[in-house]
N, C-alpha and C positions, 0 to 999 in steps of 0.2 A: 182777121177772123172775127166773125160776128159773135155776139153773146149767145145766140142759140147754138152755134157750132161748139163753142166752149162748153156749154152746158151738156151737150150730147157727148162730147169726148170725156168730160168729167164723169158723167153717169156710166159710160162704158167702162172706164177704169175702175170705178167703184164696184160694178157688177163682177168684173174679172177678179178683183181682190176678194170679194165675198165668196165667189165660187171656189177659189183657191183655199180659203179658210175652211169651207165646208168639207172639202176633200181631205184636208189634214185631220179634221175631226172624225170623219168616217174611217180613215186609215187607222187612227188611234183606237177607235172603238173596235175595229176588226182585230187589231193586234192584241188588245186587252182580252177579247173573246177567245182568241187562240191560246193565250197564256192561261186563262181560266180553265179552258177545256183540257189543256195539257196537265195542269195542276190536279184537276179532279181525276183524270185518267191515271195519274201516278198512284192514286189510291184504289184504282180499279173501277171507278165510277164513269158513267157515260151520260153526256148531256143530251137531252131531248130538245129543250128550248130555254131561252132566257126569259125569266118572269118579270124581273124588275131591278131597279137600282135605287139606293137611298143613302143618305148620310145619317150617321148615328153617333150620339155621344157614347163614349165608352164607360161612363160612370154607371156602375151596377148593371151592365149589360149581361143578363143571365145566360142566354144561349152559349156564349163563348165561355163563361165561367163554368157552366154545367159540363163542358167537355174538356176543361183543363187548359184553356187558352188564356194567357195573361195579356190583357189589353191595357194594363195600367200605364205603360210608357206612352200611350197615345190618348189625346183628348177626344179626337173624333176619327171615325173610320168610314170608309165607303163600303157598302155591302151590296154585292151583286148576287141575286138569287136565281138559281137554275132549277128547272124541273128535270129530274133524272129519268133515264130510260128504264132503270130498274124499278120494280114495283114491290109492294108488300104482298105477302101471301094472300091477304084479303082483297087485293086488287087496288088498294089505296095508293096514293102517290107518295113519292119520296122527293124531297127538295134538298138542295145544297146551297149554302151561303159562302161566298168568298169574301174575306175581310182584307181591305187594302188601306194602307196609310202611306201618304206621300208617293203614291204610284206604285208601291211595292206590295205584293201579297204577304200578309203577316199571319194568315191562318184561314181556317174555314171550319164549318160544322154542317151536319146534316140534320134534317127534321122529318119525322114520320107523320104524315097527315093523320089527324084525329087522335094522336097519342099525346098525352100530357105527362111530363113536359115534351117528350118525343125527340129531344135533342140527342145527337150522338156524334162521336168523333168520326171524322172521315176515314180513320184507320180501322174502324170497326166493321167493315163489310163482311169479312169472313165470320166474325162472331155473330152478326145478325143472320147470316145464312145458316150457320150451325144451330142457332137457337130456333130456327124456323120462322123468323120474323119477316124475312124478305126472300124473294125468289133468287135463284142463281143468275 
């Protein structure tokens, strides 16, 4: 077998391997999205769209502290932010953050667009409706 054929076979194997790795990543992302959606739905929230992902040091992370979530056991968390289908009475957006450590959901919080601090516990949906802050 010539060097060109070996190179072509090697390139083909590499391509197949990389495509396989990409599929695993896509499956993992899809599974994570399903888990996040189910988590938010357990509090009565509905996901419209995923907004972003980031890693965050837990030291003095105020949005979690503002809603009573203790992140001290973790040095760093992964935060995935979602735009929710629910809206404020003013028409402004509502967002939810899911906190993960070591692949496990460890909590989450909501945020009202243009409110300061605007952070709320995901458990507060009924209270926010009753207060007239958000629509049903």
